[in-house]
N, CA, C and O atoms as a GROMACS GRO file, in nm:
protein
  568
    1UNK      N    1   3.655  -0.327   6.451
    1UNK     CA    2   3.571  -0.247   6.364
    1UNK      C    3   3.654  -0.200   6.246
    1UNK      O    4   3.772  -0.169   6.263
    2UNK      N    5   3.597  -0.195   6.128
    2UNK     CA    6   3.669  -0.154   6.009
    2UNK      C    7   3.680  -0.004   6.003
    2UNK      O    8   3.601   0.068   6.065
    3UNK      N    9   3.781   0.045   5.927
    3UNK     CA   10   3.792   0.189   5.912
    3UNK      C   11   3.683   0.237   5.818
    3UNK      O   12   3.625   0.157   5.744
    4UNK      N   13   3.654   0.366   5.822
    4UNK     CA   14   3.540   0.418   5.747
    4UNK      C   15   3.564   0.416   5.597
    4UNK      O   16   3.467   0.420   5.521
    5UNK      N   17   3.689   0.409   5.552
    5UNK     CA   18   3.716   0.408   5.409
    5UNK      C   19   3.675   0.278   5.343
    5UNK      O   20   3.633   0.279   5.228
    6UNK      N   21   3.686   0.166   5.412
    6UNK     CA   22   3.655   0.038   5.352
    6UNK      C   23   3.519  -0.017   5.393
    6UNK      O   24   3.482  -0.127   5.352
    7UNK      N   25   3.445   0.055   5.473
    7UNK     CA   26   3.318   0.005   5.523
    7UNK      C   27   3.204   0.040   5.428
    7UNK      O   28   3.186   0.156   5.391
    8UNK      N   29   3.128  -0.060   5.390
    8UNK     CA   30   3.007  -0.038   5.313
    8UNK      C   31   2.898  -0.122   5.378
    8UNK      O   32   2.907  -0.245   5.380
    9UNK      N   33   2.798  -0.057   5.431
    9UNK     CA   34   2.687  -0.130   5.493
    9UNK      C   35   2.595  -0.182   5.385
    9UNK      O   36   2.556  -0.106   5.296
   10UNK      N   37   2.558  -0.309   5.390
   10UNK     CA   38   2.466  -0.361   5.290
   10UNK      C   39   2.327  -0.303   5.308
   10UNK      O   40   2.282  -0.277   5.420
   11UNK      N   41   2.261  -0.284   5.198
   11UNK     CA   42   2.126  -0.231   5.199
   11UNK      C   43   2.029  -0.343   5.230
   11UNK      O   44   2.034  -0.449   5.169
   12UNK      N   45   1.941  -0.319   5.324
   12UNK     CA   46   1.842  -0.417   5.368
   12UNK      C   47   1.713  -0.391   5.292
   12UNK      O   48   1.647  -0.290   5.316
   13UNK      N   49   1.677  -0.479   5.204
   13UNK     CA   50   1.559  -0.457   5.120
   13UNK      C   51   1.432  -0.491   5.198
   13UNK      O   52   1.416  -0.601   5.249
   14UNK      N   53   1.343  -0.394   5.206
   14UNK     CA   54   1.220  -0.413   5.281
   14UNK      C   55   1.102  -0.448   5.192
   14UNK      O   56   1.001  -0.498   5.242
   15UNK      N   57   1.113  -0.423   5.062
   15UNK     CA   58   1.004  -0.456   4.972
   15UNK      C   59   0.890  -0.357   4.972
   15UNK      O   60   0.787  -0.382   4.910
   16UNK      N   61   0.907  -0.246   5.040
   16UNK     CA   62   0.801  -0.145   5.042
   16UNK      C   63   0.851  -0.018   4.978
   16UNK      O   64   0.969   0.015   4.989
   17UNK      N   65   0.764   0.051   4.912
   17UNK     CA   66   0.803   0.176   4.846
   17UNK      C   67   0.780   0.294   4.939
   17UNK      O   68   0.698   0.290   5.031
   18UNK      N   69   0.854   0.401   4.912
   18UNK     CA   70   0.830   0.524   4.986
   18UNK      C   71   0.698   0.582   4.940
   18UNK      O   72   0.666   0.583   4.821
   19UNK      N   73   0.621   0.630   5.036
   19UNK     CA   74   0.486   0.672   5.004
   19UNK      C   75   0.475   0.816   4.961
   19UNK      O   76   0.386   0.850   4.882
   20UNK      N   77   0.560   0.902   5.010
   20UNK     CA   78   0.539   1.043   4.980
   20UNK      C   79   0.670   1.115   4.949
   20UNK      O   80   0.779   1.062   4.972
   21UNK      N   81   0.657   1.235   4.897
   21UNK     CA   82   0.772   1.315   4.856
   21UNK      C   83   0.855   1.358   4.977
   21UNK      O   84   0.975   1.379   4.963
   22UNK      N   85   0.794   1.371   5.093
   22UNK     CA   86   0.868   1.409   5.212
   22UNK      C   87   0.976   1.307   5.249
   22UNK      O   88   1.085   1.344   5.290
   23UNK      N   89   0.944   1.179   5.233
   23UNK     CA   90   1.043   1.074   5.263
   23UNK      C   91   1.156   1.076   5.161
   23UNK      O   92   1.272   1.053   5.197
   24UNK      N   93   1.124   1.103   5.034
   24UNK     CA   94   1.229   1.114   4.933
   24UNK      C   95   1.323   1.230   4.965
   24UNK      O   96   1.445   1.216   4.957
   25UNK      N   97   1.266   1.344   5.001
   25UNK     CA   98   1.348   1.461   5.035
   25UNK      C   99   1.433   1.434   5.159
   25UNK      O  100   1.548   1.478   5.166
   26UNK      N  101   1.376   1.364   5.256
   26UNK     CA  102   1.451   1.333   5.378
   26UNK      C  103   1.568   1.240   5.348
   26UNK      O  104   1.677   1.258   5.402
   27UNK      N  105   1.547   1.140   5.262
   27UNK     CA  106   1.657   1.049   5.223
   27UNK      C  107   1.766   1.125   5.150
   27UNK      O  108   1.885   1.105   5.178
   28UNK      N  109   1.728   1.211   5.060
   28UNK     CA  110   1.827   1.291   4.987
   28UNK      C  111   1.905   1.381   5.083
   28UNK      O  112   2.027   1.398   5.069
   29UNK      N  113   1.836   1.439   5.180
   29UNK     CA  114   1.900   1.524   5.280
   29UNK      C  115   2.000   1.445   5.365
   29UNK      O  116   2.111   1.492   5.390
   30UNK      N  117   1.960   1.325   5.408
   30UNK     CA  118   2.050   1.241   5.488
   30UNK      C  119   2.173   1.197   5.408
   30UNK      O  120   2.284   1.193   5.462
   31UNK      N  121   2.154   1.165   5.281
   31UNK     CA  122   2.269   1.126   5.198
   31UNK      C  123   2.367   1.242   5.183
   31UNK      O  124   2.488   1.221   5.184
   32UNK      N  125   2.314   1.364   5.169
   32UNK     CA  126   2.404   1.480   5.160
   32UNK      C  127   2.482   1.502   5.288
   32UNK      O  128   2.594   1.555   5.285
   33UNK      N  129   2.425   1.462   5.401
   33UNK     CA  130   2.495   1.473   5.529
   33UNK      C  131   2.594   1.360   5.552
   33UNK      O  132   2.668   1.361   5.651
   34UNK      N  133   2.598   1.261   5.462
   34UNK     CA  134   2.692   1.152   5.474
   34UNK      C  135   2.636   1.025   5.535
   34UNK      O  136   2.712   0.935   5.570
   35UNK      N  137   2.505   1.016   5.548
   35UNK     CA  138   2.442   0.897   5.603
   35UNK      C  139   2.430   0.791   5.493
   35UNK      O  140   2.424   0.824   5.375
   36UNK      N  141   2.427   0.667   5.534
   36UNK     CA  142   2.402   0.554   5.443
   36UNK      C  143   2.264   0.500   5.477
   36UNK      O  144   2.239   0.458   5.590
   37UNK      N  145   2.173   0.501   5.380
   37UNK     CA  146   2.037   0.455   5.401
   37UNK      C  147   2.037   0.302   5.397
   37UNK      O  148   2.076   0.242   5.297
   38UNK      N  149   1.994   0.239   5.505
   38UNK     CA  150   1.989   0.094   5.513
   38UNK      C  151   1.852   0.039   5.472
   38UNK      O  152   1.844  -0.062   5.404
   39UNK      N  153   1.746   0.106   5.515
   39UNK     CA  154   1.611   0.060   5.485
   39UNK      C  155   1.514   0.177   5.494
   39UNK      O  156   1.544   0.279   5.557
   40UNK      N  157   1.400   0.161   5.432
   40UNK     CA  158   1.295   0.261   5.447
   40UNK      C  159   1.162   0.190   5.461
   40UNK      O  160   1.141   0.081   5.407
   41UNK      N  161   1.074   0.253   5.534
   41UNK     CA  162   0.941   0.198   5.563
   41UNK      C  163   0.949   0.056   5.618
   41UNK      O  164   0.878  -0.033   5.571
   42UNK      N  165   1.034   0.036   5.717
   42UNK     CA  166   1.047  -0.096   5.779
   42UNK      C  167   0.930  -0.117   5.873
   42UNK      O  168   0.907  -0.036   5.963
   43UNK      N  169   0.855  -0.226   5.853
   43UNK     CA  170   0.736  -0.254   5.933
   43UNK      C  171   0.755  -0.377   6.019
   43UNK      O  172   0.822  -0.474   5.981
   44UNK      N  173   0.695  -0.371   6.135
   44UNK     CA  174   0.684  -0.486   6.224
   44UNK      C  175   0.541  -0.483   6.278
   44UNK      O  176   0.509  -0.407   6.369
   45UNK      N  177   0.458  -0.565   6.221
   45UNK     CA  178   0.317  -0.557   6.257
   45UNK      C  179   0.254  -0.434   6.194
   45UNK      O  180   0.265  -0.414   6.073
   46UNK      N  181   0.189  -0.353   6.274
   46UNK     CA  182   0.126  -0.231   6.222
   46UNK      C  183   0.211  -0.108   6.245
   46UNK      O  184   0.169   0.002   6.209
   47UNK      N  185   0.329  -0.122   6.302
   47UNK     CA  186   0.416  -0.009   6.332
   47UNK      C  187   0.530  -0.005   6.231
   47UNK      O  188   0.572  -0.109   6.180
   48UNK      N  189   0.580   0.114   6.203
   48UNK     CA  190   0.688   0.126   6.107
   48UNK      C  191   0.785   0.237   6.145
   48UNK      O  192   0.753   0.327   6.223
   49UNK      N  193   0.904   0.227   6.088
   49UNK     CA  194   1.005   0.333   6.096
   49UNK      C  195   1.026   0.380   5.953
   49UNK      O  196   1.048   0.298   5.864
   50UNK      N  197   1.020   0.511   5.930
   50UNK     CA  198   1.028   0.564   5.795
   50UNK      C  199   1.163   0.538   5.729
   50UNK      O  200   1.169   0.486   5.618
   51UNK      N  201   1.272   0.574   5.797
   51UNK     CA  202   1.406   0.558   5.740
   51UNK      C  203   1.499   0.503   5.847
   51UNK      O  204   1.496   0.548   5.962
   52UNK      N  205   1.581   0.406   5.809
   52UNK     CA  206   1.685   0.355   5.897
   52UNK      C  207   1.816   0.381   5.826
   52UNK      O  208   1.839   0.334   5.715
   53UNK      N  209   1.904   0.456   5.892
   53UNK     CA  210   2.029   0.499   5.829
   53UNK      C  211   2.146   0.474   5.923
   53UNK      O  212   2.129   0.446   6.042
   54UNK      N  213   2.265   0.484   5.866
   54UNK     CA  214   2.388   0.465   5.942
   54UNK      C  215   2.480   0.584   5.913
   54UNK      O  216   2.491   0.628   5.798
   55UNK      N  217   2.545   0.634   6.016
   55UNK     CA  218   2.642   0.741   5.997
   55UNK      C  219   2.771   0.703   6.067
   55UNK      O  220   2.774   0.615   6.153
   56UNK      N  221   2.877   0.772   6.029
   56UNK     CA  222   3.007   0.747   6.090
   56UNK      C  223   3.072   0.881   6.118
   56UNK      O  224   3.108   0.955   6.027
   57UNK      N  225   3.086   0.911   6.246
   57UNK     CA  226   3.162   1.029   6.285
   57UNK      C  227   3.289   0.978   6.350
   57UNK      O  228   3.384   0.947   6.278
   58UNK      N  229   3.296   0.966   6.479
   58UNK     CA  230   3.407   0.897   6.542
   58UNK      C  231   3.373   0.751   6.569
   58UNK      O  232   3.461   0.670   6.596
   59UNK      N  233   3.245   0.718   6.560
   59UNK     CA  234   3.196   0.584   6.580
   59UNK      C  235   3.073   0.565   6.490
   59UNK      O  236   3.010   0.663   6.451
   60UNK      N  237   3.038   0.441   6.459
   60UNK     CA  238   2.920   0.415   6.378
   60UNK      C  239   2.794   0.435   6.462
   60UNK      O  240   2.788   0.394   6.578
   61UNK      N  241   2.695   0.499   6.402
   61UNK     CA  242   2.566   0.523   6.467
   61UNK      C  243   2.455   0.469   6.378
   61UNK      O  244   2.459   0.485   6.256
   62UNK      N  245   2.358   0.406   6.439
   62UNK     CA  246   2.235   0.368   6.369
   62UNK      C  247   2.129   0.472   6.401
   62UNK      O  248   2.109   0.508   6.517
   63UNK      N  249   2.060   0.519   6.299
   63UNK     CA  250   1.959   0.624   6.317
   63UNK      C  251   1.824   0.570   6.272
   63UNK      O  252   1.809   0.525   6.158
   64UNK      N  253   1.728   0.575   6.360
   64UNK     CA  254   1.589   0.543   6.328
   64UNK      C  255   1.518   0.676   6.311
   64UNK      O  256   1.502   0.752   6.406
   65UNK      N  257   1.477   0.705   6.188
   65UNK     CA  258   1.430   0.840   6.153
   65UNK      C  259   1.281   0.838   6.121
   65UNK      O  260   1.235   0.761   6.037
   66UNK      N  261   1.209   0.924   6.188
   66UNK     CA  262   1.067   0.949   6.159
   66UNK      C  263   1.062   1.076   6.074
   66UNK      O  264   1.132   1.173   6.102
   67UNK      N  265   0.980   1.075   5.969
   67UNK     CA  266   0.969   1.189   5.878
   67UNK      C  267   0.831   1.251   5.895
   67UNK      O  268   0.729   1.182   5.890
   68UNK      N  269   0.830   1.381   5.914
   68UNK     CA  270   0.705   1.457   5.919
   68UNK      C  271   0.712   1.564   5.812
   68UNK      O  272   0.810   1.637   5.802
   69UNK      N  273   0.607   1.573   5.729
   69UNK     CA  274   0.609   1.667   5.617
   69UNK      C  275   0.488   1.760   5.616
   69UNK      O  276   0.443   1.802   5.510
   70UNK      N  277   0.436   1.793   5.732
   70UNK     CA  278   0.324   1.886   5.736
   70UNK      C  279   0.377   2.028   5.760
   70UNK      O  280   0.487   2.046   5.813
   71UNK      N  281   0.299   2.125   5.721
   71UNK     CA  282   0.341   2.265   5.732
   71UNK      C  283   0.244   2.346   5.816
   71UNK      O  284   0.210   2.458   5.780
   72UNK      N  285   0.199   2.291   5.928
   72UNK     CA  286   0.108   2.363   6.014
   72UNK      C  287   0.190   2.453   6.108
   72UNK      O  288   0.273   2.403   6.183
   73UNK      N  289   0.167   2.582   6.105
   73UNK     CA  290   0.245   2.670   6.191
   73UNK      C  291   0.211   2.657   6.339
   73UNK      O  292   0.290   2.697   6.424
   74UNK      N  293   0.094   2.600   6.370
   74UNK     CA  294   0.053   2.589   6.510
   74UNK      C  295   0.087   2.453   6.572
   74UNK      O  296   0.066   2.434   6.692
   75UNK      N  297   0.139   2.359   6.493
   75UNK     CA  298   0.170   2.227   6.547
   75UNK      C  299   0.313   2.188   6.510
   75UNK      O  300   0.345   2.172   6.392
   76UNK      N  301   0.396   2.173   6.610
   76UNK     CA  302   0.535   2.132   6.588
   76UNK      C  303   0.540   1.979   6.576
   76UNK      O  304   0.466   1.911   6.648
   77UNK      N  305   0.626   1.923   6.489
   77UNK     CA  306   0.627   1.777   6.471
   77UNK      C  307   0.676   1.699   6.594
   77UNK      O  308   0.643   1.582   6.608
   78UNK      N  309   0.752   1.762   6.680
   78UNK     CA  310   0.796   1.692   6.801
   78UNK      C  311   0.680   1.662   6.896
   78UNK      O  312   0.690   1.574   6.981
   79UNK      N  313   0.570   1.736   6.881
   79UNK     CA  314   0.454   1.711   6.968
   79UNK      C  315   0.385   1.579   6.935
   79UNK      O  316   0.305   1.530   7.014
   80UNK      N  317   0.416   1.520   6.820
   80UNK     CA  318   0.355   1.392   6.783
   80UNK      C  319   0.424   1.273   6.848
   80UNK      O  320   0.373   1.161   6.839
   81UNK      N  321   0.536   1.294   6.912
   81UNK     CA  322   0.612   1.184   6.972
   81UNK      C  323   0.566   1.160   7.116
   81UNK      O  324   0.627   1.208   7.211
   82UNK      N  325   0.457   1.087   7.129
   82UNK     CA  326   0.402   1.054   7.260
   82UNK      C  327   0.476   0.935   7.320
   82UNK      O  328   0.557   0.871   7.252
   83UNK      N  329   0.447   0.904   7.445
   83UNK     CA  330   0.511   0.789   7.510
   83UNK      C  331   0.475   0.658   7.441
   83UNK      O  332   0.560   0.571   7.427
   84UNK      N  333   0.350   0.642   7.398
   84UNK     CA  334   0.310   0.521   7.329
   84UNK      C  335   0.384   0.506   7.196
   84UNK      O  336   0.429   0.397   7.162
   85UNK      N  337   0.396   0.616   7.120
   85UNK     CA  338   0.467   0.610   6.992
   85UNK      C  339   0.615   0.578   7.014
   85UNK      O  340   0.674   0.504   6.936
   86UNK      N  341   0.674   0.633   7.118
   86UNK     CA  342   0.814   0.603   7.148
   86UNK      C  343   0.831   0.455   7.182
   86UNK      O  344   0.928   0.392   7.138
   87UNK      N  345   0.740   0.400   7.259
   87UNK     CA  346   0.745   0.259   7.295
   87UNK      C  347   0.734   0.172   7.170
   87UNK      O  348   0.810   0.076   7.155
   88UNK      N  349   0.641   0.203   7.081
   88UNK     CA  350   0.624   0.127   6.957
   88UNK      C  351   0.747   0.139   6.867
   88UNK      O  352   0.787   0.041   6.804
   89UNK      N  353   0.807   0.256   6.860
   89UNK     CA  354   0.926   0.276   6.779
   89UNK      C  355   1.043   0.195   6.832
   89UNK      O  356   1.119   0.138   6.754
   90UNK      N  357   1.058   0.190   6.963
   90UNK     CA  358   1.165   0.108   7.022
   90UNK      C  359   1.145  -0.040   6.989
   90UNK      O  360   1.242  -0.110   6.960
   91UNK      N  361   1.022  -0.088   6.993
   91UNK     CA  362   0.995  -0.228   6.960
   91UNK      C  363   1.027  -0.258   6.814
   91UNK      O  364   1.084  -0.364   6.784
   92UNK      N  365   0.992  -0.168   6.724
   92UNK     CA  366   1.023  -0.188   6.582
   92UNK      C  367   1.174  -0.184   6.561
   92UNK      O  368   1.227  -0.262   6.482
   93UNK      N  369   1.244  -0.094   6.630
   93UNK     CA  370   1.390  -0.086   6.618
   93UNK      C  371   1.456  -0.214   6.666
   93UNK      O  372   1.551  -0.263   6.605
   94UNK      N  373   1.406  -0.269   6.773
   94UNK     CA  374   1.460  -0.396   6.826
   94UNK      C  375   1.439  -0.508   6.725
   94UNK      O  376   1.529  -0.589   6.702
   95UNK      N  377   1.322  -0.514   6.665
   95UNK     CA  378   1.294  -0.617   6.564
   95UNK      C  379   1.382  -0.599   6.442
   95UNK      O  380   1.430  -0.697   6.384
   96UNK      N  381   1.405  -0.474   6.401
   96UNK     CA  382   1.494  -0.450   6.287
   96UNK      C  383   1.635  -0.498   6.315
   96UNK      O  384   1.697  -0.562   6.231
   97UNK      N  385   1.687  -0.466   6.434
   97UNK     CA  386   1.823  -0.508   6.468
   97UNK      C  387   1.839  -0.660   6.464
   97UNK      O  388   1.938  -0.711   6.414
   98UNK      N  389   1.741  -0.730   6.518
   98UNK     CA  390   1.747  -0.877   6.516
   98UNK      C  391   1.745  -0.928   6.372
   98UNK      O  392   1.823  -1.016   6.336
   99UNK      N  393   1.654  -0.874   6.291
   99UNK     CA  394   1.642  -0.919   6.152
   99UNK      C  395   1.764  -0.878   6.069
   99UNK      O  396   1.807  -0.954   5.982
  100UNK      N  397   1.819  -0.759   6.094
  100UNK     CA  398   1.934  -0.711   6.017
  100UNK      C  399   2.060  -0.792   6.050
  100UNK      O  400   2.139  -0.820   5.961
  101UNK      N  401   2.079  -0.830   6.177
  101UNK     CA  402   2.194  -0.913   6.214
  101UNK      C  403   2.183  -1.049   6.144
  101UNK      O  404   2.284  -1.100   6.095
  102UNK      N  405   2.064  -1.106   6.139
  102UNK     CA  406   2.045  -1.234   6.069
  102UNK      C  407   2.074  -1.218   5.919
  102UNK      O  408   2.135  -1.304   5.857
  103UNK      N  409   2.028  -1.107   5.862
  103UNK     CA  410   2.053  -1.078   5.720
  103UNK      C  411   2.203  -1.065   5.693
  103UNK      O  412   2.252  -1.116   5.592
  104UNK      N  413   2.276  -0.997   5.781
  104UNK     CA  414   2.420  -0.980   5.762
  104UNK      C  415   2.492  -1.113   5.769
  104UNK      O  416   2.584  -1.138   5.691
  105UNK      N  417   2.452  -1.198   5.861
  105UNK     CA  418   2.515  -1.330   5.872
  105UNK      C  419   2.492  -1.412   5.746
  105UNK      O  420   2.585  -1.476   5.696
  106UNK      N  421   2.371  -1.410   5.695
  106UNK     CA  422   2.340  -1.489   5.576
  106UNK      C  423   2.409  -1.435   5.451
  106UNK      O  424   2.443  -1.511   5.361
  107UNK      N  425   2.430  -1.304   5.445
  107UNK     CA  426   2.492  -1.245   5.327
  107UNK      C  427   2.644  -1.241   5.334
  107UNK      O  428   2.708  -1.190   5.243
  108UNK      N  429   2.703  -1.294   5.442
  108UNK     CA  430   2.848  -1.305   5.449
  108UNK      C  431   2.919  -1.196   5.526
  108UNK      O  432   3.042  -1.195   5.528
  109UNK      N  433   2.849  -1.106   5.588
  109UNK     CA  434   2.910  -0.997   5.666
  109UNK      C  435   2.915  -1.038   5.812
  109UNK      O  436   2.851  -0.975   5.897
  110UNK      N  437   2.989  -1.142   5.843
  110UNK     CA  438   2.986  -1.199   5.979
  110UNK      C  439   3.053  -1.109   6.082
  110UNK      O  440   3.008  -1.104   6.196
  111UNK      N  441   3.159  -1.036   6.043
  111UNK     CA  442   3.225  -0.946   6.139
  111UNK      C  443   3.132  -0.832   6.178
  111UNK      O  444   3.122  -0.798   6.296
  112UNK      N  445   3.065  -0.773   6.080
  112UNK     CA  446   2.970  -0.666   6.108
  112UNK      C  447   2.852  -0.717   6.189
  112UNK      O  448   2.803  -0.647   6.278
  113UNK      N  449   2.807  -0.838   6.159
  113UNK     CA  450   2.695  -0.897   6.233
  113UNK      C  451   2.732  -0.920   6.379
  113UNK      O  452   2.650  -0.898   6.468
  114UNK      N  453   2.856  -0.965   6.404
  114UNK     CA  454   2.896  -0.989   6.543
  114UNK      C  455   2.908  -0.857   6.618
  114UNK      O  456   2.877  -0.852   6.737
  115UNK      N  457   2.955  -0.750   6.550
  115UNK     CA  458   2.962  -0.619   6.617
  115UNK      C  459   2.823  -0.568   6.651
  115UNK      O  460   2.801  -0.517   6.760
  116UNK      N  461   2.729  -0.581   6.557
  116UNK     CA  462   2.593  -0.536   6.583
  116UNK      C  463   2.526  -0.621   6.689
  116UNK      O  464   2.448  -0.570   6.769
  117UNK      N  465   2.557  -0.751   6.692
  117UNK     CA  466   2.496  -0.840   6.788
  117UNK      C  467   2.537  -0.807   6.931
  117UNK      O  468   2.462  -0.832   7.025
  118UNK      N  469   2.658  -0.751   6.946
  118UNK     CA  470   2.702  -0.710   7.080
  118UNK      C  471   2.629  -0.586   7.129
  118UNK      O  472   2.635  -0.551   7.247
  119UNK      N  473   2.559  -0.519   7.038
  119UNK     CA  474   2.480  -0.399   7.069
  119UNK      C  475   2.564  -0.290   7.133
  119UNK      O  476   2.519  -0.220   7.224
  120UNK      N  477   2.689  -0.275   7.085
  120UNK     CA  478   2.772  -0.167   7.135
  120UNK      C  479   2.765  -0.045   7.043
  120UNK      O  480   2.836   0.053   7.066
  121UNK      N  481   2.683  -0.050   6.941
  121UNK     CA  482   2.666   0.064   6.852
  121UNK      C  483   2.563   0.159   6.912
  121UNK      O  484   2.458   0.115   6.958
  122UNK      N  485   2.591   0.286   6.911
  122UNK     CA  486   2.491   0.383   6.958
  122UNK      C  487   2.371   0.386   6.863
  122UNK      O  488   2.386   0.378   6.741
  123UNK      N  489   2.255   0.399   6.920
  123UNK     CA  490   2.131   0.402   6.845
  123UNK      C  491   2.065   0.537   6.872
  123UNK      O  492   2.050   0.578   6.987
  124UNK      N  493   2.025   0.604   6.766
  124UNK     CA  494   1.966   0.737   6.780
  124UNK      C  495   1.828   0.738   6.715
  124UNK      O  496   1.811   0.689   6.603
  125UNK      N  497   1.732   0.794   6.783
  125UNK     CA  498   1.597   0.812   6.729
  125UNK      C  499   1.585   0.959   6.689
  125UNK      O  500   1.587   1.048   6.774
  126UNK      N  501   1.572   0.982   6.560
  126UNK     CA  502   1.573   1.118   6.506
  126UNK      C  503   1.440   1.149   6.438
  126UNK      O  504   1.360   1.060   6.411
  127UNK      N  505   1.420   1.278   6.411
  127UNK     CA  506   1.302   1.323   6.340
  127UNK      C  507   1.347   1.424   6.236
  127UNK      O  508   1.428   1.512   6.264
  128UNK      N  509   1.294   1.412   6.116
  128UNK     CA  510   1.320   1.511   6.010
  128UNK      C  511   1.188   1.577   5.977
  128UNK      O  512   1.090   1.511   5.944
  129UNK      N  513   1.187   1.708   5.987
  129UNK     CA  514   1.071   1.786   5.951
  129UNK      C  515   1.097   1.845   5.813
  129UNK      O  516   1.185   1.929   5.797
  130UNK      N  517   1.020   1.800   5.714
  130UNK     CA  518   1.036   1.849   5.577
  130UNK      C  519   0.943   1.967   5.560
  130UNK      O  520   0.821   1.953   5.558
  131UNK      N  521   1.005   2.086   5.546
  131UNK     CA  522   0.929   2.209   5.531
  131UNK      C  523   0.951   2.263   5.390
  131UNK      O  524   1.030   2.209   5.314
  132UNK      N  525   0.880   2.368   5.357
  132UNK     CA  526   0.896   2.428   5.224
  132UNK      C  527   1.036   2.485   5.204
  132UNK      O  528   1.089   2.481   5.093
  133UNK      N  529   1.094   2.538   5.309
  133UNK     CA  530   1.227   2.599   5.296
  133UNK      C  531   1.340   2.499   5.318
  133UNK      O  532   1.456   2.539   5.326
  134UNK      N  533   1.309   2.371   5.328
  134UNK     CA  534   1.411   2.268   5.342
  134UNK      C  535   1.390   2.183   5.466
  134UNK      O  536   1.317   2.221   5.558
  135UNK      N  537   1.455   2.066   5.469
  135UNK     CA  538   1.440   1.977   5.584
  135UNK      C  539   1.515   2.026   5.707
  135UNK      O  540   1.618   2.092   5.697
  136UNK      N  541   1.461   1.991   5.822
  136UNK     CA  542   1.525   2.023   5.950
  136UNK      C  543   1.539   1.894   6.030
  136UNK      O  544   1.441   1.821   6.047
  137UNK      N  545   1.659   1.867   6.078
  137UNK     CA  546   1.689   1.743   6.150
  137UNK      C  547   1.688   1.768   6.300
  137UNK      O  548   1.755   1.860   6.348
  138UNK      N  549   1.613   1.686   6.373
  138UNK     CA  550   1.613   1.686   6.518
  138UNK      C  551   1.677   1.555   6.561
  138UNK      O  552   1.616   1.449   6.547
  139UNK      N  553   1.798   1.560   6.614
  139UNK     CA  554   1.871   1.439   6.652
  139UNK      C  555   1.837   1.398   6.793
  139UNK      O  556   1.811   1.482   6.879
  140UNK      N  557   1.838   1.268   6.816
  140UNK     CA  558   1.819   1.208   6.949
  140UNK      C  559   1.700   1.267   7.023
  140UNK      O  560   1.715   1.326   7.130
  141UNK      N  561   1.582   1.251   6.964
  141UNK     CA  562   1.463   1.310   7.026
  141UNK      C  563   1.417   1.232   7.148
  141UNK      O  564   1.343   1.286   7.232
  142UNK      N  565   1.459   1.106   7.160
  142UNK     CA  566   1.434   1.029   7.283
  142UNK      C  567   1.533   0.916   7.291
  142UNK      O  568   1.530   0.839   7.387
   0.00000   0.00000   0.00000
């Protein structure tokens, strides 16, 4: 694995635009925390992941981030993560990993592709709640 100083993850172009201001604020928030945004609004069929990012602490982590931007005081955004939604998110994440490894191989990042193909990178499913007073990150929600 490369050291964090020389590592630059290539951006995976999805061809879709961000739909709302909450996703823009969440991306800006993640960049300030040191995350590298790999893709946004990645779709597989009718299911999607809002933001796919990479972070490096002591090891590289892939983060599949769902963004919620509602301000209902009676409904917490974690309540929207049902078992069916978790299952669909895992399937989309699996499809992204397969497609991203193929993309890395074609673009010349063969060492990174082989590391990702071994699936030894930790994968985290996160949620960002964009509120009026700022975004709140919920790490590893499932």
